[in-house]
C-alpha positions in Angstrom: -19.3 -13.1 -26.1 -17.4 -11.3 -23.7 -13.4 -12.4 -23.8 -11.9 -13.9 -21.0 -10.3 -11.0 -19.8 -13.6 -9.7 -18.8 -15.6 -12.5 -17.9 -16.7 -12.2 -14.3 -18.6 -15.3 -12.2 -19.3 -14.8 -8.5 -18.8 -18.5 -7.8 -15.6 -18.8 -9.4 -14.4 -15.2 -7.6 -15.2 -16.8 -4.1 -13.6 -20.1 -4.9 -10.3 -17.6 -5.6 -10.7 -15.4 -2.8 -11.0 -18.7 -0.5 -7.8 -20.0 -2.2 -6.3 -16.8 -1.2 -7.1 -16.8 2.3 -5.8 -20.4 2.5 -2.5 -19.4 1.3 -2.1 -16.3 3.5 -3.7 -17.1 6.7 -0.7 -18.6 8.3 1.3 -16.0 6.9 -0.8 -13.1 8.0 -0.6 -14.5 11.8 2.9 -14.6 11.6 3.4 -11.0 10.1 0.7 -9.7 12.4 2.2 -10.8 15.6 5.9 -10.1 14.5 5.2 -6.5 14.0 3.2 -6.2 17.3 5.7 -8.0 19.0 8.1 -5.5 17.7 6.2 -2.6 18.8 5.9 -4.3 22.4 9.8 -4.6 23.0 10.2 -0.8 23.2 6.9 -0.6 25.7 8.7 -3.0 27.7 12.2 -1.5 27.8 10.3 1.7 29.0 9.6 0.1 32.6 13.6 -0.4 33.1 14.5 3.4 32.2 11.7 5.5 32.0 9.2 7.2 34.7 7.2 8.4 31.6 5.5 5.2 29.8 4.1 5.9 26.5 2.1 3.3 24.7 3.9 2.8 21.1 0.3 1.3 19.9 -1.3 4.3 18.4 -2.4 5.9 15.4 0.8 6.8 13.7 2.4 3.6 14.2 -0.7 1.6 12.8 -0.9 3.5 9.9 3.0 3.5 9.3 3.2 -0.2 9.5 -0.2 -0.8 7.7 1.2 1.0 4.9 4.5 -0.6 4.5 3.3 -4.0 5.1 0.3 -3.6 2.6 2.9 -2.6 0.1 5.0 -5.7 0.8 1.8 -8.1 0.5 0.9 -6.4 -2.8 4.5 -6.6 -4.3 4.1 -10.3 -3.3 1.0 -11.1 -4.7 2.0 -12.6 -7.7 5.0 -14.3 -6.3 3.8 -17.6 -7.0 4.4 -17.1 -10.8 7.7 -16.5 -10.6 8.8 -20.5 -10.9 7.5 -21.9 -14.2 5.6 -24.8 -12.1 3.8 -22.3 -10.1 2.9 -20.1 -13.2 1.6 -23.0 -14.9 -0.7 -23.8 -11.9 -2.2 -20.7 -11.5 -2.5 -19.6 -15.0 -4.2 -23.0 -15.5 -6.9 -22.4 -12.8 -10.2 -22.2 -14.9 -11.1 -18.4 -14.1 -10.8 -15.2 -15.9 -8.1 -12.8 -15.8 -10.4 -10.3 -14.1 -11.4 -13.1 -11.3 -7.9 -13.7 -10.7 -6.8 -10.0 -10.4 -9.9 -8.9 -8.3 -9.3 -11.8 -5.8 -5.9 -10.7 -5.3 -6.7 -7.3 -4.9 -9.6 -8.3 -2.2 -7.0 -10.0 -0.4 -4.1 -7.5 -0.4 -6.3 -4.3 -0.1 -9.3 -5.4 2.1 -8.7 -8.6 4.1 -5.3 -8.4 4.9 -5.3 -4.6 5.9 -8.6 -4.6 7.7 -7.8 -7.7 9.6 -4.5 -6.1 10.7 -6.2 -2.7 12.0 -8.3 -4.9 14.2 -5.6 -7.4 15.1 -3.4 -3.8 15.9 -6.1 -2.2 17.8 -7.3 -5.1 19.7 -3.3 -6.1 20.7 -2.7 -2.4 21.7 -5.6 -1.9 23.8 -5.7 -5.1 25.6 -2.0 -5.8 26.2 -1.1 -2.5 28.2 -4.0 -3.1 30.4 -2.6 -6.5 31.2 0.7 -5.0 32.0 -1.0 -2.3 34.2 -1.7 -4.9 36.4 1.9 -5.7 37.3 3.1 -1.9 37.7 2.4 1.1 39.5 3.6 3.2 36.7 1.0 4.7 34.3 0.9 4.0 31.0 0.0 6.8 28.6 -1.7 6.1 25.5 -3.1 8.2 22.5 -5.5 5.8 21.6 -6.7 5.2 18.0 -8.5 7.5 15.6 -10.7 5.5 13.4 -11.4 8.2 11.0 -7.9 9.5 10.4 -7.1 5.6 9.7 -9.7 5.4 6.9 -8.8 8.8 5.7 -5.4 7.0 5.0 -6.8 3.7 3.1 -7.6 5.5 -0.2 -3.9 6.3 -0.3 -2.6 2.6 0.7 -4.9 1.3 -2.2 -3.4 3.7 -4.6 0.0 2.9 -3.9 -0.8 -0.9 -3.9 -2.2 -0.6 -7.1 1.6 0.4 -8.4 3.0 -2.7 -6.7 0.3 -5.4 -7.6 1.5 -4.1 -11.4 4.9 -4.4 -10.4 4.3 -7.8 -8.9 2.1 -9.0 -12.4 4.9 -7.4 -14.7 8.1 -8.4 -12.8 7.1 -10.8 -9.7 10.8 -11.8 -8.9 12.4 -9.0 -6.8 9.1 -6.9 -7.4 9.4 -4.9 -4.5 13.1 -3.5 -5.1 12.4 -3.2 -9.1 8.8 -1.2 -8.5 10.2 0.9 -6.0 13.2 1.5 -8.4 10.9 2.2 -11.2 8.9 4.7 -9.2 11.7 6.6 -8.2 13.1 6.8 -11.7 9.5 7.9 -12.7 9.1 10.7 -10.2 12.6 11.9 -11.0 11.5 11.8 -14.6 8.6 13.6 -14.1 10.5 16.3 -12.0 13.0 16.8 -14.8 10.5 17.2 -17.3 8.6 19.5 -15.1 11.4 22.0 -14.5 11.9 22.1 -18.3 8.8 23.0 -19.0 9.0 25.5 -16.2 12.0 26.6 -17.5 11.0 27.1 -21.1 7.6 28.7 -20.0 9.2 31.2 -17.9 12.4 31.7 -20.3 12.8 35.5 -19.4 13.4 34.8 -15.4 16.4 32.5 -16.3 20.0 32.8 -16.9 21.0 29.7 -18.0 19.4 27.1 -15.8 19.1 29.6 -13.0 16.4 32.2 -11.9 17.9 35.6 -12.4 14.7 37.3 -11.2 13.9 36.5 -7.8 10.8 38.4 -8.2 9.3 35.4 -9.9 6.0 34.4 -8.2 3.8 31.3 -8.9 0.3 31.6 -7.6 -0.9 28.1 -8.7 0.3 25.1 -6.5 -0.2 21.4 -6.6 -2.2 22.1 -3.1 -4.8 24.4 -4.8 -5.3 22.1 -7.9 -6.2 19.4 -5.4 -7.7 21.3 -2.7 -11.1 19.8 -2.6 -11.6 16.0 -1.7 -13.4 15.6 -4.6 -10.7 16.6 -7.0 -8.2 14.5 -5.0 -10.1 11.4 -4.9 -11.2 11.9 -8.5 -7.1 12.1 -9.7 -6.5 8.9 -7.1 -9.1 7.0 -8.5 -8.3 7.7 -12.3 -4.6 6.6 -11.5 -5.8 3.7 -9.6 -8.1 2.4 -12.5 -4.9 2.9 -14.9 -2.6 0.8 -12.9 -5.1 -1.7 -12.2 -6.2 -1.9 -15.7 -2.7 -2.1 -16.6 -2.1 -5.2 -14.4 -4.9 -6.9 -15.8 -3.4 -6.7 -19.6 -0.2 -7.9 -18.2 -1.9 -10.7 -16.5 -3.5 -11.6 -19.9 -0.1 -11.3 -21.4 1.7 -14.2 -19.3 1.8 -17.4 -20.7 1.6 -21.3 -19.0 
């Protein structure tokens, strides 16, 4: 018989997804309209001081806002477990840990980002057309590159997996704590890599400073991850590592 952590029932899972939708739908609408409204302000202000009107709704602003929003939603995915009453209500739901984590991931990594992409593109396309009816000034638009947006989604999913783990582990102030932990980890990795480099090429150093400037390293991270397959494989392994860690941390939570 499978342990509770790995049991997966489609009916229970869909019920959890529906629960997540009901919990997030009003927040999604507020967040989506707030972000797009924020980009609309500079577009309107340009009519008072510029002859070259640039449409701020483009691929770059979509990807940047999507990344920030997705990370924030991921860091808040288990916010309901901060208070004892909320934690008891959530953990007492008759579903496995895998079903609970999967429903959170589906909501934060698929439903919310894809809904935001659709909302942003529609808003950024329709609103300038409407504004154009009330002005003779031309609004220049870069448009949207769907292929570029889709290429960034795996990186966003990887970042989200880190913050989902942080939300399970430390749900209170999760965004700040996880960001700080990521920075510390990167700093520690950098120090470790430097020490390994220092030991491996000891003859080129005087103290902690390179004395021989003829030292050349031919292998770079870009070359190691040169192919798309190697990049996606490395990212997928990291994603599985963080999500598996989140699953076992969720299992450790008590009512």
